[in-house]
C-alpha positions in Angstrom: 9.0 17.2 -2.7 10.4 14.1 -4.3 13.9 13.1 -3.7 16.1 11.3 -6.3 18.7 9.0 -4.9 22.3 8.2 -5.8 23.6 4.7 -6.4 24.5 4.4 -2.7 21.0 5.4 -1.7 21.8 8.9 -0.4 19.1 11.5 -1.3 19.7 14.1 -4.0 17.2 16.9 -4.0 15.6 17.8 -7.3 12.6 19.8 -8.4 9.9 19.2 -10.9 9.3 21.8 -13.6 6.4 23.0 -11.5 5.1 22.1 -8.1 2.9 19.1 -8.2 -0.8 19.6 -7.4 -1.9 17.7 -4.3 -5.4 16.4 -4.2 -6.8 15.7 -0.7 -9.9 13.8 0.4 -13.2 15.6 0.5 -14.1 16.2 4.2 -17.5 15.3 5.6 -19.3 16.4 8.8 -18.2 14.1 11.6 -20.7 11.4 12.6 -20.8 8.6 15.1 -19.5 6.3 12.3 -16.6 8.6 11.5 -15.7 8.8 15.2 -15.7 5.0 15.4 -13.4 4.8 12.4 -10.9 7.2 14.1 -10.9 5.1 17.3 -9.7 2.1 15.3 -6.4 3.5 14.2 -3.6 1.1 15.0 -0.7 -0.7 13.7 2.5 0.8 12.3 5.6 -1.3 12.3 8.6 1.0 11.9 12.1 0.0 10.6 14.7 2.0 8.9 17.0 0.4 6.3 19.6 1.6 3.9 18.0 2.4 0.5 19.7 0.4 -2.2 18.2 1.8 -5.3 16.8 4.9 -6.9 13.4 5.7 -5.5 11.2 8.7 -4.9 10.4 9.8 -1.3 7.3 11.5 -0.3 7.0 15.0 1.2 8.9 16.0 4.2 5.5 17.1 5.6 5.1 13.9 7.4 5.8 11.5 4.5 8.5 8.8 4.4 12.0 10.1 3.7 15.2 8.4 2.5 17.7 7.6 5.1 20.9 5.6 5.4 20.9 4.0 8.8 21.3 0.4 10.1 18.2 -1.7 10.3 16.3 -1.0 13.5 13.8 -3.2 15.4 10.2 -2.5 14.4 8.1 -0.5 16.8 4.4 -1.5 16.9 1.1 -0.2 18.2 -2.3 -1.7 18.2 -3.5 -3.5 15.1 -5.5 -1.4 12.6 -8.9 -2.7 11.5 -10.6 -1.3 8.4 -14.1 -0.1 7.8 -16.1 0.2 4.6 -15.5 2.7 1.8 -18.1 5.2 3.0 -17.2 5.3 6.7 -17.5 9.0 6.8 -21.1 9.2 5.6 -23.7 10.3 8.1 -26.3 7.8 6.9 -24.2 4.7 7.6 -25.7 2.4 10.2 -24.4 2.5 13.7 -21.7 0.1 14.9 -24.2 -2.3 16.5 -26.1 -2.7 13.3 -25.5 -5.8 11.1 -24.7 -3.7 8.1 -21.8 -2.1 9.9 -20.4 -5.2 11.4 -20.3 -7.0 8.0 -18.8 -4.1 6.1 -15.2 -5.2 6.6 -15.8 -8.9 6.7 -13.9 -11.3 4.3 -15.7 -14.1 2.4 -14.7 -16.2 5.4 -16.3 -13.8 7.8 -13.2 -12.5 9.4 -12.4 -8.8 9.8 -9.6 -7.4 7.6 -6.7 -5.9 9.7 -3.5 -4.3 8.3 -0.1 -3.2 9.4 2.5 -1.1 7.7 6.2 -1.8 7.6 7.6 1.7 7.1 11.1 1.2 5.6 12.1 4.8 5.4 11.2 5.9 1.9 9.1 2.9 0.9 6.5 0.7 2.7 5.3 -2.9 2.6 2.0 -4.1 4.1 0.6 -7.0 6.0 -3.1 -7.7 5.4 -4.6 -10.2 7.8 -7.9 -12.1 8.3 -8.2 -14.3 11.4 -5.0 -16.4 11.6 -4.0 -15.9 7.9 -2.1 -13.1 6.2 -1.0 -11.7 2.9 2.1 -9.6 2.4 1.9 -6.9 -0.3 5.4 -5.9 -1.4 8.7 -6.8 0.3 10.7 -3.5 0.3 14.4 -3.2 -0.3 16.8 -6.0 0.4 17.1 -6.5 4.2 13.4 -5.8 5.0 12.3 -9.3 6.0 12.8 -8.6 9.7 10.7 -5.4 9.6 7.9 -7.2 7.8 8.1 -10.0 10.4 7.7 -7.3 13.1 4.5 -6.1 11.3 3.2 -9.7 11.3 4.0 -9.9 15.0 2.1 -6.7 15.7 -1.0 -8.5 14.4 -0.4 -11.6 16.5 0.9 -13.6 13.5 4.2 -14.8 12.2 5.7 -15.9 8.9 4.1 -19.4 9.1 0.7 -17.7 8.9 1.4 -16.1 5.5 -0.5 -17.7 2.7 0.1 -15.1 0.0 2.9 -12.7 -1.0 1.8 -10.2 -3.7 4.3 -7.9 -5.5 2.7 -4.7 -7.0 5.7 -4.5 -9.4 9.2 -5.6 -10.0 11.3 -2.6 -8.9 13.9 -3.4 -6.3 12.4 -1.1 -3.6 9.3 -3.3 -3.7 10.6 -6.7 -4.6 14.1 -6.4 -3.1 13.5 -8.8 -0.2 11.3 -11.3 -2.0 13.8 -14.2 -1.6 14.3 -13.6 2.1 10.5 -13.2 2.7 9.6 -16.4 0.8 12.4 -18.2 2.7 10.5 -17.3 5.9 6.9 -17.6 4.5 7.3 -21.2 3.5 3.5 -21.7 3.0 3.0 -18.7 0.8 2.2 -18.5 -2.9 3.9 -15.6 -4.7 2.1 -13.4 -7.2 3.0 -10.5 -9.6 1.9 -9.0 -12.9 2.8 -11.2 -15.8 4.5 -8.4 -17.7 6.8 -7.9 -14.7 7.9 -11.5 -14.1 11.1 -11.1 -16.0 12.5 -8.6 -13.4 11.8 -10.7 -10.3 14.3 -13.3 -9.0 11.8 -15.5 -7.1 10.6 -18.7 -8.6 8.0 -20.2 -8.8 5.7 -17.2 -9.1 2.1 -16.9 -10.3 1.5 -14.3 -13.0 -1.5 -12.0 -12.8 -3.4 -10.2 -15.5 -6.0 -8.5 -13.4 -9.4 -9.7 -12.2 -8.0 -12.6 -10.1 -9.2 -13.2 -6.6 -6.4 -13.7 -4.0 -7.3 -14.0 -0.4 -10.6 -12.2 -1.0 -8.8 -9.3 -2.8 -9.3 -8.3 -6.4 -6.1 -7.9 -8.4 -6.3 -4.8 -10.6 -4.0 -4.3 -13.6 -2.6 -0.7 -13.4 0.1 -0.5 -16.0 2.1 2.7 -16.4 4.7 2.8 -13.6 5.7 -0.7 -15.0 4.0 -2.7 -17.7 2.8 -5.3 -15.1 2.0 -3.1 -12.2 -0.9 -4.4 -10.0 -3.0 -2.8 -7.3 -4.9 -4.8 -4.6 -8.4 -3.9 -3.4 -10.7 -5.3 -0.8 -14.1 -4.0 -1.9 -15.9 -5.0 1.3 -13.4 -3.4 3.6 -12.9 -0.4 1.3 -9.1 -0.7 1.2 -6.8 -0.2 -1.8 -3.1 -0.9 -1.9 -1.8 1.3 -4.7 1.9 0.4 -4.9 3.4 3.1 -7.1 0.3 3.7 -9.2 -0.3 6.8 -7.0 2.0 8.6 -4.5 1.0 10.4 -1.3 2.2 13.8 -0.3 1.0 16.3 2.4 -2.1 14.3 3.2 -3.2 14.0 -0.4 -2.4 12.2 -3.6 -0.1 13.1 -6.5 1.3 11.4 -9.6 4.8 10.0 -9.1 7.8 11.6 -10.8 7.7 11.0 -14.5 11.3 9.8 -14.7 10.2 6.6 -12.7 7.3 5.7 -15.0 7.5 3.5 -18.1 4.5 5.1 -19.7 2.9 8.3 -18.1 -0.1 8.3 -20.4 -0.9 4.7 -19.6 -0.4 5.5 -15.9 -3.0 8.2 -16.1 -5.5 5.9 -17.7 -4.9 3.5 -14.8 -5.5 6.3 -12.3 -8.7 7.2 -14.1 -9.8 3.5 -13.7 -9.0 3.5 -10.0 -11.0 6.7 -9.7 -14.1 4.8 -10.7 -13.8 2.5 -7.6 -15.0 3.1 -4.0 -12.5 2.8 -1.1 -12.0 4.6 2.2 -8.4 3.6 3.0 -5.5 4.0 0.5 -2.0 2.5 1.2 0.9 3.7 -0.8 4.4 2.4 -1.7 5.7 6.0 -1.1 3.9 8.2 1.4 1.6 8.2 4.4 -1.6 6.2 4.2 -5.0 8.0 3.8 -7.7 6.5 6.0 -10.8 8.6 5.2 -12.5 9.1 1.9 -9.4 8.4 -0.1 -11.4 7.7 -3.2 -12.5 11.4 -3.4 -8.8 12.5 -3.6 -8.1 10.0 -6.4 -11.2 11.1 -8.3 -10.0 14.7 -8.1 -6.5 13.7 -9.3 -8.0 11.8 -12.3 -10.3 14.7 -13.2 -7.2 17.0 -13.5 -5.7 15.1 -16.4 
């Protein structure tokens, strides 16, 4: 259930007019390829910070929840590689085939790896290839240390960051932009053109959608905000959704209407995302989905 938050960040329970429908990925029979995808599960950098603004948490069934605790040091596990958007299909080549080994390669030939900075009720992400990285979203104010921990879990540090991408201008996603950029001195910052007025950082490169940044396609997904952007790696089959879609109970849902500038426009953006292929889906709010995520988004879009 979504949780509204008071000005001090403390959660206030509320209810929608009806329970949201949760759309989950379509399961497939397990294959050798699917097993290999499971083996690769890895990085999660954990830090808890005090929420500073209103935001919506994901379900208590394993999702991120709002908390008001001092910043804690990140805890990391092994880095998490990605596989292509159809990793569950039984007709995919085996891991020793060229088609499999190239499925998650960047234009430069390096595998895409990712790590999550779980900030309590919102997440930021580090996407890495070789010795270079992009950060997608910066969390609430005070999150730079946790994001640095996610970089460290991938064997990198802030000097390796070439790109910082903001999905939108809300303070739970852009609240640490100044602190992150102060650390990532080599990085170019990007955000949707229509959201630039709400972001303190300067200079910043405006996005309209269709741009290539670090091998990712920038996708305009207005609705939550006018300039909301999603980030997709087509080769690796990974989509970072920001707040275009929320996660709950292992599936996908629409975010609470009160946090959206234009619900109808948001639904059109979700329909557009439903036309894409991706296996892994990373959310601003909620637990990542790492298998056949596109089928859940397609079911959500079909319900409108």
